[in-house]
C-alpha beads as a LAMMPS data file, in Angstrom:
LAMMPS data file: protein, C-alpha beads

74 atoms
73 bonds

1 atom types
1 bond types

-500.0 500.0 xlo xhi
-500.0 500.0 ylo yhi
-500.0 500.0 zlo zhi

Masses

1 110.0

Atoms # bond

1 1 1 -242.300 406.109 -164.820
2 1 1 -241.290 407.952 -161.621
3 1 1 -243.418 410.959 -160.769
4 1 1 -241.470 414.237 -160.955
5 1 1 -242.226 416.484 -157.984
6 1 1 -241.425 420.135 -157.363
7 1 1 -238.141 420.693 -155.610
8 1 1 -234.383 420.890 -156.046
9 1 1 -232.518 418.336 -158.148
10 1 1 -228.856 417.775 -158.917
11 1 1 -227.911 417.026 -162.528
12 1 1 -225.437 414.180 -162.928
13 1 1 -222.812 416.719 -164.050
14 1 1 -223.325 418.713 -160.833
15 1 1 -225.638 421.655 -161.603
16 1 1 -228.618 422.386 -159.370
17 1 1 -232.110 422.920 -160.784
18 1 1 -235.536 423.744 -159.369
19 1 1 -238.554 421.970 -160.861
20 1 1 -241.283 424.604 -161.252
21 1 1 -244.012 422.433 -162.736
22 1 1 -244.884 419.418 -164.829
23 1 1 -246.866 420.411 -167.924
24 1 1 -248.511 418.503 -170.760
25 1 1 -247.344 418.677 -174.360
26 1 1 -250.272 420.126 -176.330
27 1 1 -250.057 417.595 -179.180
28 1 1 -248.920 414.357 -177.542
29 1 1 -250.066 414.905 -173.932
30 1 1 -246.586 413.806 -172.876
31 1 1 -245.456 415.063 -169.445
32 1 1 -242.922 417.888 -169.767
33 1 1 -240.788 419.077 -166.826
34 1 1 -240.435 422.867 -166.509
35 1 1 -237.322 423.735 -164.509
36 1 1 -234.911 426.565 -163.799
37 1 1 -231.180 426.817 -163.194
38 1 1 -230.046 427.655 -159.679
39 1 1 -226.771 429.029 -160.995
40 1 1 -225.675 431.652 -163.505
41 1 1 -226.483 430.420 -167.006
42 1 1 -226.203 432.907 -169.848
43 1 1 -228.047 430.689 -172.346
44 1 1 -231.350 430.490 -170.450
45 1 1 -232.739 430.434 -166.915
46 1 1 -235.847 428.313 -167.650
47 1 1 -235.786 424.972 -169.482
48 1 1 -238.161 422.159 -170.427
49 1 1 -237.481 418.463 -170.907
50 1 1 -239.743 415.437 -171.436
51 1 1 -240.313 413.637 -168.122
52 1 1 -239.148 410.419 -169.784
53 1 1 -235.722 412.035 -170.349
54 1 1 -235.724 413.657 -166.898
55 1 1 -236.150 410.228 -165.277
56 1 1 -233.754 408.242 -167.449
57 1 1 -230.377 406.836 -166.534
58 1 1 -227.288 407.986 -168.444
59 1 1 -223.775 406.614 -168.749
60 1 1 -221.301 408.746 -166.784
61 1 1 -217.720 407.828 -165.932
62 1 1 -218.389 404.175 -166.751
63 1 1 -221.541 403.866 -164.611
64 1 1 -225.260 404.205 -165.217
65 1 1 -226.585 407.066 -163.070
66 1 1 -229.820 409.054 -162.793
67 1 1 -229.827 412.131 -165.028
68 1 1 -231.393 414.126 -162.136
69 1 1 -231.410 413.244 -158.434
70 1 1 -233.955 414.740 -156.033
71 1 1 -232.281 416.781 -153.261
72 1 1 -235.046 418.619 -151.349
73 1 1 -238.520 420.123 -151.565
74 1 1 -237.295 423.727 -151.260

Bonds

1 1 1 2
2 1 2 3
3 1 3 4
4 1 4 5
5 1 5 6
6 1 6 7
7 1 7 8
8 1 8 9
9 1 9 10
10 1 10 11
11 1 11 12
12 1 12 13
13 1 13 14
14 1 14 15
15 1 15 16
16 1 16 17
17 1 17 18
18 1 18 19
19 1 19 20
20 1 20 21
21 1 21 22
22 1 22 23
23 1 23 24
24 1 24 25
25 1 25 26
26 1 26 27
27 1 27 28
28 1 28 29
29 1 29 30
30 1 30 31
31 1 31 32
32 1 32 33
33 1 33 34
34 1 34 35
35 1 35 36
36 1 36 37
37 1 37 38
38 1 38 39
39 1 39 40
40 1 40 41
41 1 41 42
42 1 42 43
43 1 43 44
44 1 44 45
45 1 45 46
46 1 46 47
47 1 47 48
48 1 48 49
49 1 49 50
50 1 50 51
51 1 51 52
52 1 52 53
53 1 53 54
54 1 54 55
55 1 55 56
56 1 56 57
57 1 57 58
58 1 58 59
59 1 59 60
60 1 60 61
61 1 61 62
62 1 62 63
63 1 63 64
64 1 64 65
65 1 65 66
66 1 66 67
67 1 67 68
68 1 68 69
69 1 69 70
70 1 70 71
71 1 71 72
72 1 72 73
73 1 73 74
């Protein structure tokens, strides 16, 4: 699995997110990505997602694309 590093990522639907940290799930020891929206989101500013989902490819407009693409370290 690709290592998730801190920085800015673009979601395949276009939103920008900042990875704050990679944590461990307390029961399974699975890597969990802690990230925040870099846009106005009324639902929540901070989110978590299993690293396995963060790194997976998804079907979008007939193509398989990365769910998140690294943009920069800032």
